[in-house]
C-alpha positions in Angstrom: 14.0 -36.6 11.6 10.8 -35.1 10.5 10.9 -32.9 7.4 8.5 -30.0 6.9 5.7 -30.6 4.4 6.9 -29.3 1.1 3.5 -29.2 -0.5 1.7 -27.5 2.4 -0.5 -24.6 1.4 -1.9 -22.4 4.2 -5.6 -21.6 4.4 -4.8 -17.9 3.6 -2.9 -18.8 0.5 -5.6 -21.2 -0.6 -8.2 -18.5 -0.1 -6.4 -16.0 -2.2 -5.7 -18.4 -5.0 -9.4 -19.5 -5.1 -10.5 -15.8 -5.0 -8.3 -14.9 -7.9 -9.6 -17.9 -9.8 -13.2 -16.8 -9.3 -12.5 -13.1 -10.0 -9.6 -12.7 -12.4 -10.3 -9.0 -12.8 -9.4 -8.4 -9.2 -5.7 -8.0 -10.0 -6.5 -5.3 -12.5 -8.8 -3.5 -10.0 -6.0 -3.7 -7.4 -3.5 -2.1 -9.8 -6.0 0.6 -10.6 -6.7 1.4 -6.9 -2.9 1.4 -6.2 -2.4 3.9 -9.0 -4.9 6.3 -7.4 -3.1 6.4 -4.0 0.5 5.3 -4.4 1.9 5.3 -8.0 2.5 8.9 -8.7 4.2 10.5 -11.7 7.5 12.4 -11.1 5.8 15.7 -11.7 3.3 15.0 -8.9 6.2 14.2 -6.6 8.1 17.4 -7.5 4.9 19.4 -6.7 4.6 17.6 -3.4 8.2 18.5 -2.5 7.6 22.1 -3.4 4.6 22.2 -1.2 6.5 20.5 1.6 9.2 23.2 1.4 6.7 25.9 2.2 5.4 24.3 5.4 5.7 26.1 8.7 7.1 24.0 11.5 4.5 23.0 14.1 5.0 23.2 17.8 5.6 19.9 19.6 2.4 20.2 21.6 -0.1 22.3 19.8 -2.7 22.5 22.5 -0.5 24.4 24.9 0.5 28.0 24.2 3.2 29.7 26.2 
């Protein structure tokens, strides 16, 4: 019976590891970029919920008026 290679590393994994070795600051830049778009403070989320509550429902097909 043939066992899978336990020490196999894919090309993609090798590429990412080499990239992080060459540019260790990349992880910090990634966290900074994530904070801009995804990581929000609870007060920002509450404001978003408040704004969502005031939305007017949109018709299913907006290009057709009857």
